[in-house]
PDB file with SEQRES, HELIX, SHEET and CRYST1 records, atoms N, CA, C and O in Angstrom:
SEQRES   1 A   85  UNK UNK UNK UNK UNK UNK UNK UNK UNK UNK UNK UNK UNK          
SEQRES   2 A   85  UNK UNK UNK UNK UNK UNK UNK UNK UNK UNK UNK UNK UNK          
SEQRES   3 A   85  UNK UNK UNK UNK UNK UNK UNK UNK UNK UNK UNK UNK UNK          
SEQRES   4 A   85  UNK UNK UNK UNK UNK UNK UNK UNK UNK UNK UNK UNK UNK          
SEQRES   5 A   85  UNK UNK UNK UNK UNK UNK UNK UNK UNK UNK UNK UNK UNK          
SEQRES   6 A   85  UNK UNK UNK UNK UNK UNK UNK UNK UNK UNK UNK UNK UNK          
SEQRES   7 A   85  UNK UNK UNK UNK UNK UNK UNK                                  
HELIX    1 AA1 UNK A    2  UNK A   61  1                                  60    
HELIX    2 AA2 UNK A   63  UNK A   74  1                                  12    
CRYST1    1.000    1.000    1.000  90.00  90.00  90.00 P 1           1          
ATOM      1  N   UNK A   1      95.036 -51.004 -81.327  1.00  0.00           N  
ATOM      2  CA  UNK A   1      96.408 -51.340 -81.559  1.00  0.00           C  
ATOM      3  C   UNK A   1      97.130 -50.215 -82.306  1.00  0.00           C  
ATOM      4  O   UNK A   1      98.271 -49.880 -81.985  1.00  0.00           O  
ATOM      5  N   UNK A   2      96.465 -49.643 -83.292  1.00  0.00           N  
ATOM      6  CA  UNK A   2      97.066 -48.574 -84.080  1.00  0.00           C  
ATOM      7  C   UNK A   2      97.253 -47.329 -83.220  1.00  0.00           C  
ATOM      8  O   UNK A   2      98.215 -46.580 -83.389  1.00  0.00           O  
ATOM      9  N   UNK A   3      96.315 -47.121 -82.294  1.00  0.00           N  
ATOM     10  CA  UNK A   3      96.419 -45.976 -81.402  1.00  0.00           C  
ATOM     11  C   UNK A   3      97.642 -46.100 -80.496  1.00  0.00           C  
ATOM     12  O   UNK A   3      98.347 -45.117 -80.267  1.00  0.00           O  
ATOM     13  N   UNK A   4      97.899 -47.306 -79.978  1.00  0.00           N  
ATOM     14  CA  UNK A   4      99.049 -47.539 -79.121  1.00  0.00           C  
ATOM     15  C   UNK A   4     100.348 -47.320 -79.895  1.00  0.00           C  
ATOM     16  O   UNK A   4     101.315 -46.777 -79.362  1.00  0.00           O  
ATOM     17  N   UNK A   5     100.359 -47.744 -81.141  1.00  0.00           N  
ATOM     18  CA  UNK A   5     101.551 -47.588 -81.969  1.00  0.00           C  
ATOM     19  C   UNK A   5     101.833 -46.103 -82.236  1.00  0.00           C  
ATOM     20  O   UNK A   5     102.985 -45.671 -82.200  1.00  0.00           O  
ATOM     21  N   UNK A   6     100.790 -45.335 -82.500  1.00  0.00           N  
ATOM     22  CA  UNK A   6     100.955 -43.899 -82.737  1.00  0.00           C  
ATOM     23  C   UNK A   6     101.474 -43.222 -81.469  1.00  0.00           C  
ATOM     24  O   UNK A   6     102.367 -42.378 -81.533  1.00  0.00           O  
ATOM     25  N   UNK A   7     100.917 -43.592 -80.327  1.00  0.00           N  
ATOM     26  CA  UNK A   7     101.370 -43.028 -79.053  1.00  0.00           C  
ATOM     27  C   UNK A   7     102.830 -43.404 -78.808  1.00  0.00           C  
ATOM     28  O   UNK A   7     103.624 -42.558 -78.398  1.00  0.00           O  
ATOM     29  N   UNK A   8     103.189 -44.663 -79.054  1.00  0.00           N  
ATOM     30  CA  UNK A   8     104.557 -45.136 -78.873  1.00  0.00           C  
ATOM     31  C   UNK A   8     105.522 -44.360 -79.783  1.00  0.00           C  
ATOM     32  O   UNK A   8     106.598 -43.958 -79.340  1.00  0.00           O  
ATOM     33  N   UNK A   9     105.151 -44.153 -81.030  1.00  0.00           N  
ATOM     34  CA  UNK A   9     105.993 -43.409 -81.977  1.00  0.00           C  
ATOM     35  C   UNK A   9     106.127 -41.947 -81.534  1.00  0.00           C  
ATOM     36  O   UNK A   9     107.209 -41.364 -81.616  1.00  0.00           O  
ATOM     37  N   UNK A  10     105.023 -41.363 -81.067  1.00  0.00           N  
ATOM     38  CA  UNK A  10     105.055 -39.970 -80.611  1.00  0.00           C  
ATOM     39  C   UNK A  10     105.965 -39.816 -79.397  1.00  0.00           C  
ATOM     40  O   UNK A  10     106.769 -38.886 -79.331  1.00  0.00           O  
ATOM     41  N   UNK A  11     105.839 -40.719 -78.446  1.00  0.00           N  
ATOM     42  CA  UNK A  11     106.678 -40.659 -77.246  1.00  0.00           C  
ATOM     43  C   UNK A  11     108.146 -40.857 -77.610  1.00  0.00           C  
ATOM     44  O   UNK A  11     109.018 -40.157 -77.095  1.00  0.00           O  
ATOM     45  N   UNK A  12     108.414 -41.797 -78.483  1.00  0.00           N  
ATOM     46  CA  UNK A  12     109.787 -42.041 -78.935  1.00  0.00           C  
ATOM     47  C   UNK A  12     110.337 -40.818 -79.657  1.00  0.00           C  
ATOM     48  O   UNK A  12     111.488 -40.436 -79.444  1.00  0.00           O  
ATOM     49  N   UNK A  13     109.532 -40.209 -80.497  1.00  0.00           N  
ATOM     50  CA  UNK A  13     109.954 -39.005 -81.215  1.00  0.00           C  
ATOM     51  C   UNK A  13     110.255 -37.866 -80.257  1.00  0.00           C  
ATOM     52  O   UNK A  13     111.267 -37.179 -80.401  1.00  0.00           O  
ATOM     53  N   UNK A  14     109.388 -37.664 -79.286  1.00  0.00           N  
ATOM     54  CA  UNK A  14     109.604 -36.606 -78.297  1.00  0.00           C  
ATOM     55  C   UNK A  14     110.890 -36.865 -77.524  1.00  0.00           C  
ATOM     56  O   UNK A  14     111.664 -35.939 -77.281  1.00  0.00           O  
ATOM     57  N   UNK A  15     111.123 -38.108 -77.139  1.00  0.00           N  
ATOM     58  CA  UNK A  15     112.327 -38.457 -76.405  1.00  0.00           C  
ATOM     59  C   UNK A  15     113.582 -38.187 -77.248  1.00  0.00           C  
ATOM     60  O   UNK A  15     114.567 -37.643 -76.747  1.00  0.00           O  
ATOM     61  N   UNK A  16     113.540 -38.563 -78.505  1.00  0.00           N  
ATOM     62  CA  UNK A  16     114.694 -38.343 -79.397  1.00  0.00           C  
ATOM     63  C   UNK A  16     114.943 -36.849 -79.583  1.00  0.00           C  
ATOM     64  O   UNK A  16     116.084 -36.394 -79.514  1.00  0.00           O  
ATOM     65  N   UNK A  17     113.887 -36.094 -79.816  1.00  0.00           N  
ATOM     66  CA  UNK A  17     114.026 -34.647 -79.997  1.00  0.00           C  
ATOM     67  C   UNK A  17     114.588 -34.008 -78.717  1.00  0.00           C  
ATOM     68  O   UNK A  17     115.485 -33.167 -78.786  1.00  0.00           O  
ATOM     69  N   UNK A  18     114.067 -34.403 -77.565  1.00  0.00           N  
ATOM     70  CA  UNK A  18     114.554 -33.858 -76.300  1.00  0.00           C  
ATOM     71  C   UNK A  18     116.024 -34.216 -76.083  1.00  0.00           C  
ATOM     72  O   UNK A  18     116.804 -33.380 -75.627  1.00  0.00           O  
ATOM     73  N   UNK A  19     116.404 -35.443 -76.403  1.00  0.00           N  
ATOM     74  CA  UNK A  19     117.778 -35.884 -76.227  1.00  0.00           C  
ATOM     75  C   UNK A  19     118.733 -35.113 -77.135  1.00  0.00           C  
ATOM     76  O   UNK A  19     119.861 -34.814 -76.741  1.00  0.00           O  
ATOM     77  N   UNK A  20     118.291 -34.798 -78.328  1.00  0.00           N  
ATOM     78  CA  UNK A  20     119.156 -34.113 -79.291  1.00  0.00           C  
ATOM     79  C   UNK A  20     119.223 -32.610 -79.010  1.00  0.00           C  
ATOM     80  O   UNK A  20     120.308 -32.033 -79.064  1.00  0.00           O  
ATOM     81  N   UNK A  21     118.104 -31.968 -78.715  1.00  0.00           N  
ATOM     82  CA  UNK A  21     118.062 -30.509 -78.649  1.00  0.00           C  
ATOM     83  C   UNK A  21     118.264 -29.904 -77.262  1.00  0.00           C  
ATOM     84  O   UNK A  21     118.757 -28.779 -77.173  1.00  0.00           O  
ATOM     85  N   UNK A  22     117.913 -30.582 -76.189  1.00  0.00           N  
ATOM     86  CA  UNK A  22     118.032 -29.986 -74.855  1.00  0.00           C  
ATOM     87  C   UNK A  22     119.473 -29.652 -74.457  1.00  0.00           C  
ATOM     88  O   UNK A  22     119.702 -28.573 -73.910  1.00  0.00           O  
ATOM     89  N   UNK A  23     120.443 -30.515 -74.702  1.00  0.00           N  
ATOM     90  CA  UNK A  23     121.824 -30.123 -74.351  1.00  0.00           C  
ATOM     91  C   UNK A  23     122.284 -28.877 -75.114  1.00  0.00           C  
ATOM     92  O   UNK A  23     122.958 -28.016 -74.549  1.00  0.00           O  
ATOM     93  N   UNK A  24     121.927 -28.785 -76.369  1.00  0.00           N  
ATOM     94  CA  UNK A  24     122.289 -27.608 -77.160  1.00  0.00           C  
ATOM     95  C   UNK A  24     121.590 -26.359 -76.654  1.00  0.00           C  
ATOM     96  O   UNK A  24     122.193 -25.287 -76.612  1.00  0.00           O  
ATOM     97  N   UNK A  25     120.341 -26.479 -76.272  1.00  0.00           N  
ATOM     98  CA  UNK A  25     119.584 -25.342 -75.741  1.00  0.00           C  
ATOM     99  C   UNK A  25     120.187 -24.874 -74.423  1.00  0.00           C  
ATOM    100  O   UNK A  25     120.304 -23.673 -74.179  1.00  0.00           O  
ATOM    101  N   UNK A  26     120.568 -25.824 -73.578  1.00  0.00           N  
ATOM    102  CA  UNK A  26     121.190 -25.494 -72.302  1.00  0.00           C  
ATOM    103  C   UNK A  26     122.511 -24.756 -72.527  1.00  0.00           C  
ATOM    104  O   UNK A  26     122.796 -23.772 -71.845  1.00  0.00           O  
ATOM    105  N   UNK A  27     123.301 -25.221 -73.464  1.00  0.00           N  
ATOM    106  CA  UNK A  27     124.572 -24.570 -73.776  1.00  0.00           C  
ATOM    107  C   UNK A  27     124.326 -23.168 -74.328  1.00  0.00           C  
ATOM    108  O   UNK A  27     125.066 -22.239 -74.004  1.00  0.00           O  
ATOM    109  N   UNK A  28     123.311 -23.007 -75.145  1.00  0.00           N  
ATOM    110  CA  UNK A  28     122.956 -21.705 -75.699  1.00  0.00           C  
ATOM    111  C   UNK A  28     122.607 -20.727 -74.581  1.00  0.00           C  
ATOM    112  O   UNK A  28     123.033 -19.572 -74.613  1.00  0.00           O  
ATOM    113  N   UNK A  29     121.840 -21.176 -73.599  1.00  0.00           N  
ATOM    114  CA  UNK A  29     121.462 -20.312 -72.480  1.00  0.00           C  
ATOM    115  C   UNK A  29     122.700 -19.892 -71.682  1.00  0.00           C  
ATOM    116  O   UNK A  29     122.813 -18.731 -71.288  1.00  0.00           O  
ATOM    117  N   UNK A  30     123.617 -20.810 -71.443  1.00  0.00           N  
ATOM    118  CA  UNK A  30     124.849 -20.489 -70.714  1.00  0.00           C  
ATOM    119  C   UNK A  30     125.679 -19.469 -71.495  1.00  0.00           C  
ATOM    120  O   UNK A  30     126.228 -18.536 -70.908  1.00  0.00           O  
ATOM    121  N   UNK A  31     125.769 -19.642 -72.801  1.00  0.00           N  
ATOM    122  CA  UNK A  31     126.536 -18.711 -73.629  1.00  0.00           C  
ATOM    123  C   UNK A  31     125.892 -17.325 -73.651  1.00  0.00           C  
ATOM    124  O   UNK A  31     126.601 -16.318 -73.653  1.00  0.00           O  
ATOM    125  N   UNK A  32     124.574 -17.259 -73.667  1.00  0.00           N  
ATOM    126  CA  UNK A  32     123.888 -15.967 -73.614  1.00  0.00           C  
ATOM    127  C   UNK A  32     124.172 -15.251 -72.297  1.00  0.00           C  
ATOM    128  O   UNK A  32     124.417 -14.045 -72.284  1.00  0.00           O  
ATOM    129  N   UNK A  33     124.140 -15.991 -71.191  1.00  0.00           N  
ATOM    130  CA  UNK A  33     124.436 -15.406 -69.879  1.00  0.00           C  
ATOM    131  C   UNK A  33     125.878 -14.913 -69.831  1.00  0.00           C  
ATOM    132  O   UNK A  33     126.149 -13.825 -69.322  1.00  0.00           O  
ATOM    133  N   UNK A  34     126.789 -15.704 -70.354  1.00  0.00           N  
ATOM    134  CA  UNK A  34     128.194 -15.300 -70.393  1.00  0.00           C  
ATOM    135  C   UNK A  34     128.358 -14.033 -71.239  1.00  0.00           C  
ATOM    136  O   UNK A  34     129.125 -13.140 -70.879  1.00  0.00           O  
ATOM    137  N   UNK A  35     127.644 -13.960 -72.350  1.00  0.00           N  
ATOM    138  CA  UNK A  35     127.690 -12.789 -73.222  1.00  0.00           C  
ATOM    139  C   UNK A  35     127.188 -11.539 -72.493  1.00  0.00           C  
ATOM    140  O   UNK A  35     127.792 -10.472 -72.606  1.00  0.00           O  
ATOM    141  N   UNK A  36     126.090 -11.668 -71.746  1.00  0.00           N  
ATOM    142  CA  UNK A  36     125.562 -10.541 -70.969  1.00  0.00           C  
ATOM    143  C   UNK A  36     126.582 -10.071 -69.937  1.00  0.00           C  
ATOM    144  O   UNK A  36     126.792  -8.869 -69.772  1.00  0.00           O  
ATOM    145  N   UNK A  37     127.216 -11.017 -69.242  1.00  0.00           N  
ATOM    146  CA  UNK A  37     128.214 -10.668 -68.237  1.00  0.00           C  
ATOM    147  C   UNK A  37     129.412  -9.962 -68.869  1.00  0.00           C  
ATOM    148  O   UNK A  37     129.934  -8.996 -68.312  1.00  0.00           O  
ATOM    149  N   UNK A  38     129.841 -10.442 -70.018  1.00  0.00           N  
ATOM    150  CA  UNK A  38     130.977  -9.817 -70.703  1.00  0.00           C  
ATOM    151  C   UNK A  38     130.635  -8.410 -71.189  1.00  0.00           C  
ATOM    152  O   UNK A  38     131.482  -7.518 -71.146  1.00  0.00           O  
ATOM    153  N   UNK A  39     129.405  -8.207 -71.648  1.00  0.00           N  
ATOM    154  CA  UNK A  39     128.993  -6.864 -72.071  1.00  0.00           C  
ATOM    155  C   UNK A  39     128.996  -5.900 -70.891  1.00  0.00           C  
ATOM    156  O   UNK A  39     129.436  -4.758 -71.022  1.00  0.00           O  
ATOM    157  N   UNK A  40     128.499  -6.365 -69.721  1.00  0.00           N  
ATOM    158  CA  UNK A  40     128.529  -5.522 -68.525  1.00  0.00           C  
ATOM    159  C   UNK A  40     129.966  -5.168 -68.148  1.00  0.00           C  
ATOM    160  O   UNK A  40     130.262  -4.025 -67.801  1.00  0.00           O  
ATOM    161  N   UNK A  41     130.847  -6.150 -68.219  1.00  0.00           N  
ATOM    162  CA  UNK A  41     132.259  -5.913 -67.881  1.00  0.00           C  
ATOM    163  C   UNK A  41     132.891  -4.923 -68.855  1.00  0.00           C  
ATOM    164  O   UNK A  41     133.677  -4.068 -68.445  1.00  0.00           O  
ATOM    165  N   UNK A  42     132.558  -5.030 -70.126  1.00  0.00           N  
ATOM    166  CA  UNK A  42     133.076  -4.089 -71.127  1.00  0.00           C  
ATOM    167  C   UNK A  42     132.619  -2.673 -70.802  1.00  0.00           C  
ATOM    168  O   UNK A  42     133.412  -1.735 -70.885  1.00  0.00           O  
ATOM    169  N   UNK A  43     131.349  -2.506 -70.432  1.00  0.00           N  
ATOM    170  CA  UNK A  43     130.830  -1.181 -70.073  1.00  0.00           C  
ATOM    171  C   UNK A  43     131.583  -0.595 -68.877  1.00  0.00           C  
ATOM    172  O   UNK A  43     131.951   0.579 -68.886  1.00  0.00           O  
ATOM    173  N   UNK A  44     131.808  -1.412 -67.857  1.00  0.00           N  
ATOM    174  CA  UNK A  44     132.508  -0.956 -66.659  1.00  0.00           C  
ATOM    175  C   UNK A  44     133.941  -0.554 -67.004  1.00  0.00           C  
ATOM    176  O   UNK A  44     134.419   0.496 -66.574  1.00  0.00           O  
ATOM    177  N   UNK A  45     134.616  -1.390 -67.777  1.00  0.00           N  
ATOM    178  CA  UNK A  45     136.003  -1.097 -68.138  1.00  0.00           C  
ATOM    179  C   UNK A  45     136.101   0.113 -69.065  1.00  0.00           C  
ATOM    180  O   UNK A  45     137.072   0.866 -68.996  1.00  0.00           O  
ATOM    181  N   UNK A  46     135.114   0.303 -69.923  1.00  0.00           N  
ATOM    182  CA  UNK A  46     135.110   1.477 -70.806  1.00  0.00           C  
ATOM    183  C   UNK A  46     134.985   2.753 -69.985  1.00  0.00           C  
ATOM    184  O   UNK A  46     135.689   3.729 -70.242  1.00  0.00           O  
ATOM    185  N   UNK A  47     134.083   2.750 -68.989  1.00  0.00           N  
ATOM    186  CA  UNK A  47     133.938   3.924 -68.121  1.00  0.00           C  
ATOM    187  C   UNK A  47     135.221   4.197 -67.342  1.00  0.00           C  
ATOM    188  O   UNK A  47     135.648   5.345 -67.221  1.00  0.00           O  
ATOM    189  N   UNK A  48     135.828   3.145 -66.818  1.00  0.00           N  
ATOM    190  CA  UNK A  48     137.075   3.316 -66.068  1.00  0.00           C  
ATOM    191  C   UNK A  48     138.171   3.867 -66.976  1.00  0.00           C  
ATOM    192  O   UNK A  48     138.961   4.715 -66.561  1.00  0.00           O  
ATOM    193  N   UNK A  49     138.212   3.387 -68.202  1.00  0.00           N  
ATOM    194  CA  UNK A  49     139.206   3.868 -69.168  1.00  0.00           C  
ATOM    195  C   UNK A  49     138.997   5.346 -69.479  1.00  0.00           C  
ATOM    196  O   UNK A  49     139.964   6.101 -69.582  1.00  0.00           O  
ATOM    197  N   UNK A  50     137.746   5.762 -69.627  1.00  0.00           N  
ATOM    198  CA  UNK A  50     137.445   7.176 -69.884  1.00  0.00           C  
ATOM    199  C   UNK A  50     137.897   8.059 -68.717  1.00  0.00           C  
ATOM    200  O   UNK A  50     138.458   9.135 -68.925  1.00  0.00           O  
ATOM    201  N   UNK A  51     137.649   7.593 -67.489  1.00  0.00           N  
ATOM    202  CA  UNK A  51     138.069   8.352 -66.314  1.00  0.00           C  
ATOM    203  C   UNK A  51     139.592   8.477 -66.256  1.00  0.00           C  
ATOM    204  O   UNK A  51     140.128   9.538 -65.936  1.00  0.00           O  
ATOM    205  N   UNK A  52     140.274   7.385 -66.568  1.00  0.00           N  
ATOM    206  CA  UNK A  52     141.737   7.423 -66.555  1.00  0.00           C  
ATOM    207  C   UNK A  52     142.282   8.347 -67.640  1.00  0.00           C  
ATOM    208  O   UNK A  52     143.279   9.036 -67.427  1.00  0.00           O  
ATOM    209  N   UNK A  53     141.634   8.364 -68.798  1.00  0.00           N  
ATOM    210  CA  UNK A  53     142.063   9.275 -69.868  1.00  0.00           C  
ATOM    211  C   UNK A  53     141.864  10.736 -69.466  1.00  0.00           C  
ATOM    212  O   UNK A  53     142.692  11.586 -69.794  1.00  0.00           O  
ATOM    213  N   UNK A  54     140.766  11.032 -68.755  1.00  0.00           N  
ATOM    214  CA  UNK A  54     140.535  12.401 -68.277  1.00  0.00           C  
ATOM    215  C   UNK A  54     141.612  12.804 -67.276  1.00  0.00           C  
ATOM    216  O   UNK A  54     142.136  13.916 -67.334  1.00  0.00           O  
ATOM    217  N   UNK A  55     141.938  11.895 -66.357  1.00  0.00           N  
ATOM    218  CA  UNK A  55     142.978  12.204 -65.381  1.00  0.00           C  
ATOM    219  C   UNK A  55     144.331  12.381 -66.070  1.00  0.00           C  
ATOM    220  O   UNK A  55     145.111  13.253 -65.686  1.00  0.00           O  
ATOM    221  N   UNK A  56     144.613  11.572 -67.071  1.00  0.00           N  
ATOM    222  CA  UNK A  56     145.862  11.694 -67.827  1.00  0.00           C  
ATOM    223  C   UNK A  56     145.954  13.070 -68.478  1.00  0.00           C  
ATOM    224  O   UNK A  56     147.001  13.716 -68.437  1.00  0.00           O  
ATOM    225  N   UNK A  57     144.849  13.513 -69.081  1.00  0.00           N  
ATOM    226  CA  UNK A  57     144.823  14.840 -69.702  1.00  0.00           C  
ATOM    227  C   UNK A  57     145.116  15.935 -68.678  1.00  0.00           C  
ATOM    228  O   UNK A  57     145.879  16.863 -68.947  1.00  0.00           O  
ATOM    229  N   UNK A  58     144.498  15.814 -67.498  1.00  0.00           N  
ATOM    230  CA  UNK A  58     144.728  16.802 -66.444  1.00  0.00           C  
ATOM    231  C   UNK A  58     146.196  16.803 -66.019  1.00  0.00           C  
ATOM    232  O   UNK A  58     146.795  17.860 -65.823  1.00  0.00           O  
ATOM    233  N   UNK A  59     146.762  15.611 -65.880  1.00  0.00           N  
ATOM    234  CA  UNK A  59     148.151  15.512 -65.445  1.00  0.00           C  
ATOM    235  C   UNK A  59     149.117  16.059 -66.497  1.00  0.00           C  
ATOM    236  O   UNK A  59     150.199  16.538 -66.160  1.00  0.00           O  
ATOM    237  N   UNK A  60     148.733  15.988 -67.739  1.00  0.00           N  
ATOM    238  CA  UNK A  60     149.593  16.501 -68.813  1.00  0.00           C  
ATOM    239  C   UNK A  60     149.434  18.004 -69.023  1.00  0.00           C  
ATOM    240  O   UNK A  60     150.378  18.663 -69.459  1.00  0.00           O  
ATOM    241  N   UNK A  61     148.256  18.560 -68.721  1.00  0.00           N  
ATOM    242  CA  UNK A  61     147.973  19.940 -69.124  1.00  0.00           C  
ATOM    243  C   UNK A  61     147.596  20.909 -68.007  1.00  0.00           C  
ATOM    244  O   UNK A  61     147.592  22.117 -68.246  1.00  0.00           O  
ATOM    245  N   UNK A  62     147.286  20.450 -66.827  1.00  0.00           N  
ATOM    246  CA  UNK A  62     146.766  21.333 -65.772  1.00  0.00           C  
ATOM    247  C   UNK A  62     147.759  21.424 -64.610  1.00  0.00           C  
ATOM    248  O   UNK A  62     147.826  20.517 -63.781  1.00  0.00           O  
ATOM    249  N   UNK A  63     148.522  22.500 -64.548  1.00  0.00           N  
ATOM    250  CA  UNK A  63     149.532  22.637 -63.482  1.00  0.00           C  
ATOM    251  C   UNK A  63     148.941  22.624 -62.068  1.00  0.00           C  
ATOM    252  O   UNK A  63     149.556  22.079 -61.151  1.00  0.00           O  
ATOM    253  N   UNK A  64     147.771  23.209 -61.882  1.00  0.00           N  
ATOM    254  CA  UNK A  64     147.176  23.212 -60.540  1.00  0.00           C  
ATOM    255  C   UNK A  64     146.773  21.794 -60.114  1.00  0.00           C  
ATOM    256  O   UNK A  64     146.872  21.451 -58.936  1.00  0.00           O  
ATOM    257  N   UNK A  65     146.325  20.978 -61.057  1.00  0.00           N  
ATOM    258  CA  UNK A  65     145.967  19.594 -60.730  1.00  0.00           C  
ATOM    259  C   UNK A  65     147.232  18.790 -60.404  1.00  0.00           C  
ATOM    260  O   UNK A  65     147.234  17.965 -59.492  1.00  0.00           O  
ATOM    261  N   UNK A  66     148.297  19.041 -61.156  1.00  0.00           N  
ATOM    262  CA  UNK A  66     149.564  18.353 -60.889  1.00  0.00           C  
ATOM    263  C   UNK A  66     150.044  18.690 -59.482  1.00  0.00           C  
ATOM    264  O   UNK A  66     150.491  17.810 -58.747  1.00  0.00           O  
ATOM    265  N   UNK A  67     149.950  19.966 -59.110  1.00  0.00           N  
ATOM    266  CA  UNK A  67     150.363  20.375 -57.765  1.00  0.00           C  
ATOM    267  C   UNK A  67     149.499  19.695 -56.703  1.00  0.00           C  
ATOM    268  O   UNK A  67     150.013  19.222 -55.689  1.00  0.00           O  
ATOM    269  N   UNK A  68     148.207  19.650 -56.935  1.00  0.00           N  
ATOM    270  CA  UNK A  68     147.287  19.019 -55.984  1.00  0.00           C  
ATOM    271  C   UNK A  68     147.648  17.545 -55.784  1.00  0.00           C  
ATOM    272  O   UNK A  68     147.720  17.067 -54.651  1.00  0.00           O  
ATOM    273  N   UNK A  69     147.871  16.834 -56.878  1.00  0.00           N  
ATOM    274  CA  UNK A  69     148.214  15.414 -56.796  1.00  0.00           C  
ATOM    275  C   UNK A  69     149.554  15.236 -56.084  1.00  0.00           C  
ATOM    276  O   UNK A  69     149.698  14.348 -55.244  1.00  0.00           O  
ATOM    277  N   UNK A  70     150.532  16.079 -56.416  1.00  0.00           N  
ATOM    278  CA  UNK A  70     151.842  15.980 -55.783  1.00  0.00           C  
ATOM    279  C   UNK A  70     151.741  16.201 -54.279  1.00  0.00           C  
ATOM    280  O   UNK A  70     152.413  15.523 -53.502  1.00  0.00           O  
ATOM    281  N   UNK A  71     150.915  17.136 -53.871  1.00  0.00           N  
ATOM    282  CA  UNK A  71     150.754  17.409 -52.448  1.00  0.00           C  
ATOM    283  C   UNK A  71     150.014  16.276 -51.735  1.00  0.00           C  
ATOM    284  O   UNK A  71     150.433  15.838 -50.664  1.00  0.00           O  
ATOM    285  N   UNK A  72     148.925  15.808 -52.324  1.00  0.00           N  
ATOM    286  CA  UNK A  72     148.099  14.796 -51.658  1.00  0.00           C  
ATOM    287  C   UNK A  72     148.723  13.400 -51.679  1.00  0.00           C  
ATOM    288  O   UNK A  72     148.784  12.727 -50.650  1.00  0.00           O  
ATOM    289  N   UNK A  73     149.178  12.977 -52.834  1.00  0.00           N  
ATOM    290  CA  UNK A  73     149.634  11.592 -52.962  1.00  0.00           C  
ATOM    291  C   UNK A  73     151.117  11.419 -52.666  1.00  0.00           C  
ATOM    292  O   UNK A  73     151.530  10.372 -52.166  1.00  0.00           O  
ATOM    293  N   UNK A  74     151.914  12.424 -52.967  1.00  0.00           N  
ATOM    294  CA  UNK A  74     153.352  12.283 -52.793  1.00  0.00           C  
ATOM    295  C   UNK A  74     153.873  13.015 -51.566  1.00  0.00           C  
ATOM    296  O   UNK A  74     155.033  12.843 -51.191  1.00  0.00           O  
ATOM    297  N   UNK A  75     153.032  13.832 -50.937  1.00  0.00           N  
ATOM    298  CA  UNK A  75     153.426  14.555 -49.740  1.00  0.00           C  
ATOM    299  C   UNK A  75     154.453  15.648 -50.005  1.00  0.00           C  
ATOM    300  O   UNK A  75     155.227  15.999 -49.115  1.00  0.00           O  
ATOM    301  N   UNK A  76     154.468  16.179 -51.193  1.00  0.00           N  
ATOM    302  CA  UNK A  76     155.440  17.210 -51.549  1.00  0.00           C  
ATOM    303  C   UNK A  76     154.994  18.571 -50.990  1.00  0.00           C  
ATOM    304  O   UNK A  76     153.808  18.820 -50.774  1.00  0.00           O  
ATOM    305  N   UNK A  77     155.984  19.433 -50.768  1.00  0.00           N  
ATOM    306  CA  UNK A  77     155.709  20.771 -50.263  1.00  0.00           C  
ATOM    307  C   UNK A  77     156.493  21.791 -51.080  1.00  0.00           C  
ATOM    308  O   UNK A  77     157.430  21.452 -51.803  1.00  0.00           O  
ATOM    309  N   UNK A  78     156.088  23.031 -50.947  1.00  0.00           N  
ATOM    310  CA  UNK A  78     156.835  24.114 -51.588  1.00  0.00           C  
ATOM    311  C   UNK A  78     158.050  24.455 -50.735  1.00  0.00           C  
ATOM    312  O   UNK A  78     158.141  24.068 -49.570  1.00  0.00           O  
ATOM    313  N   UNK A  79     158.966  25.174 -51.330  1.00  0.00           N  
ATOM    314  CA  UNK A  79     160.163  25.591 -50.605  1.00  0.00           C  
ATOM    315  C   UNK A  79     159.748  26.477 -49.415  1.00  0.00           C  
ATOM    316  O   UNK A  79     158.890  27.349 -49.552  1.00  0.00           O  
ATOM    317  N   UNK A  80     160.358  26.243 -48.269  1.00  0.00           N  
ATOM    318  CA  UNK A  80     160.106  26.973 -47.030  1.00  0.00           C  
ATOM    319  C   UNK A  80     158.677  26.797 -46.505  1.00  0.00           C  
ATOM    320  O   UNK A  80     158.206  27.630 -45.730  1.00  0.00           O  
ATOM    321  N   UNK A  81     157.992  25.748 -46.904  1.00  0.00           N  
ATOM    322  CA  UNK A  81     156.635  25.490 -46.426  1.00  0.00           C  
ATOM    323  C   UNK A  81     156.713  24.485 -45.275  1.00  0.00           C  
ATOM    324  O   UNK A  81     157.489  23.531 -45.325  1.00  0.00           O  
ATOM    325  N   UNK A  82     155.918  24.706 -44.259  1.00  0.00           N  
ATOM    326  CA  UNK A  82     155.893  23.794 -43.106  1.00  0.00           C  
ATOM    327  C   UNK A  82     154.605  22.982 -43.167  1.00  0.00           C  
ATOM    328  O   UNK A  82     153.520  23.537 -43.338  1.00  0.00           O  
ATOM    329  N   UNK A  83     154.731  21.674 -43.028  1.00  0.00           N  
ATOM    330  CA  UNK A  83     153.578  20.779 -43.090  1.00  0.00           C  
ATOM    331  C   UNK A  83     153.121  20.446 -41.682  1.00  0.00           C  
ATOM    332  O   UNK A  83     153.918  20.007 -40.853  1.00  0.00           O  
ATOM    333  N   UNK A  84     151.853  20.653 -41.413  1.00  0.00           N  
ATOM    334  CA  UNK A  84     151.269  20.301 -40.128  1.00  0.00           C  
ATOM    335  C   UNK A  84     150.367  19.099 -40.298  1.00  0.00           C  
ATOM    336  O   UNK A  84     149.527  19.040 -41.196  1.00  0.00           O  
ATOM    337  N   UNK A  85     150.568  18.141 -39.407  1.00  0.00           N  
ATOM    338  CA  UNK A  85     149.722  16.933 -39.496  1.00  0.00           C  
ATOM    339  C   UNK A  85     148.910  16.795 -38.239  1.00  0.00           C  
ATOM    340  O   UNK A  85     148.134  15.849 -38.106  1.00  0.00           O  
TER     341      UNK A  85                                                      
END                                                                             
C-alpha cells in the first residue's frame, strides 16, 4: 500500500512539474530561435550597410566612379559623344 502511495505521489509530482515547466521551456526555445534569426539578420544588414557606405564614399570622392555610374545607370554621355546600342 505504501509503495502504491509513493508511486502515486511521484506520478502526480511529475505531472505537476511537467505542467508548470514545459510551456515555459517551449517558449524559451522559440525565443532562442527568434534571437538566432535576428542576429543573422543584423549581420546581413550590417554588411549591406558597410557596402552602401563604401559606395557613398566613392560617389563623394572619386570622379571616375561618378562618371561610370552616370554613364551606366543614367545613360549620360559627354559632349559630342555618340552612343551605340
